[in-house]
C-alpha positions in Angstrom: 47.3 16.7 -28.5 44.9 17.5 -25.8 43.3 14.8 -23.8 39.6 14.2 -24.4 37.4 13.5 -21.5 34.1 11.7 -21.5 31.8 12.4 -18.7 29.2 10.0 -17.6 26.2 10.9 -15.5 25.0 7.9 -13.6 21.5 8.2 -12.3 19.9 5.6 -10.2 16.2 6.1 -11.1 14.2 3.5 -9.5 11.2 2.7 -11.6 8.0 4.0 -9.9 6.1 1.0 -8.9 2.4 1.1 -9.7 -0.1 -0.1 -7.2 -2.7 -2.8 -8.0 -6.3 -2.1 -7.0 -6.2 -4.5 -4.1 -2.8 -3.1 -3.0 -4.4 0.4 -2.8 -7.3 -1.0 -0.7 -4.8 -2.7 1.6 -2.7 0.5 2.1 -5.8 2.6 2.8 -7.1 0.0 5.4 -3.7 0.1 7.1 -3.7 3.9 7.2 -7.2 3.9 8.7 -6.2 1.4 11.4 -3.0 3.3 12.4 -4.1 4.0 16.0 -6.0 0.8 16.5 -3.1 -1.4 15.3 -3.1 -2.8 11.8 -2.5 -6.6 11.7 -3.8 -9.3 9.4 -7.2 -9.9 10.9 -8.0 -6.2 11.6 -6.9 -5.2 8.1 -9.2 -8.0 6.6 -12.1 -6.8 8.9 -11.6 -3.2 7.9 -11.7 -4.1 4.2 -14.8 -6.2 4.7 -16.6 -3.4 6.6 -15.6 -0.6 4.2 -15.9 -2.4 0.8 -18.3 -5.3 1.4 -15.7 -7.6 0.1 -14.4 -10.7 2.0 -10.8 -11.1 1.1 -9.3 -14.5 2.0 -6.5 -14.6 4.6 -4.2 -15.8 1.9 -4.9 -12.8 -0.3 -4.3 -10.4 2.6 -1.0 -12.0 3.7 0.3 -12.4 0.2 -0.4 -8.8 -0.6 1.2 -7.6 2.7 4.4 -9.5 1.8 4.3 -8.0 -1.7 3.8 -4.5 -0.2 6.6 -5.0 2.3 8.9 -6.2 -0.6 8.1 -3.0 -2.5 9.0 -0.9 0.6 5.4 0.4 1.0 4.8 -1.1 4.4 7.0 -2.1 7.3 6.1 -4.7 9.9 7.0 -5.4 13.5 6.1 -8.1 15.9 4.1 -7.3 19.0 3.9 -9.0 22.3 2.7 -12.6 22.6 -0.8 -12.9 23.9 -2.6 -15.7 25.7 -5.7 -15.6 23.5 -3.5 -16.3 20.5 -1.9 -19.3 22.2 1.3 -17.4 23.1 1.8 -16.2 19.5 2.5 -12.6 18.7 0.7 -10.4 16.2 2.6 -8.8 13.3 1.7 -5.2 13.0 2.0 -3.2 9.7 2.4 0.5 9.0 2.6 2.4 5.8 6.0 3.9 4.9 6.6 7.3 3.2 7.0 5.5 -0.1 3.7 3.8 0.5 2.0 7.1 1.2 3.5 8.6 -2.0 2.3 5.6 -4.0 -1.3 6.0 -2.7 -1.2 9.7 -3.4 0.1 9.1 -7.0 -2.5 6.4 -7.6 -5.3 8.7 -6.3 -4.1 11.6 -8.4 -4.0 9.4 -11.5 -7.5 8.1 -10.8 -8.9 11.6 -10.3 -7.3 12.7 -13.5 -8.8 9.8 -15.5 -12.3 10.6 -14.0 -12.1 14.3 -14.8 -14.7 15.3 -17.4 -16.5 11.9 -17.4 -20.2 11.5 -16.8 -20.6 8.0 -15.5 -24.0 6.7 -14.5 -25.3 10.2 -13.9 -22.3 11.4 -11.9 -20.1 14.1 -13.4 -16.5 14.5 -12.4 -15.0 17.9 -12.6 
């Protein structure tokens, strides 16, 4: 009798995490602020300037925590400053996974728009 072998292929496929609309806005704001330093207030100001929205500080910080939990952003603590009462700012940067998620969301969005005529604008 010949031994029978069963082979198992184990694949660790992490489910691709989709971005919510505000998460996309946050990631894009952080990318834009890269050289100026992306921290809570500057991110909020960038979103307000670019989108004419006024996100609450709670929405910004909750979303930053969620994005960090997903591995889409990393944070680091800067130097303490006198104007902040000796407190340090927490700076954020987008990770490679975050960039990939933004690219994927943008690609999907363009694909959905393709061939539509919305309010007189055609998307090819």
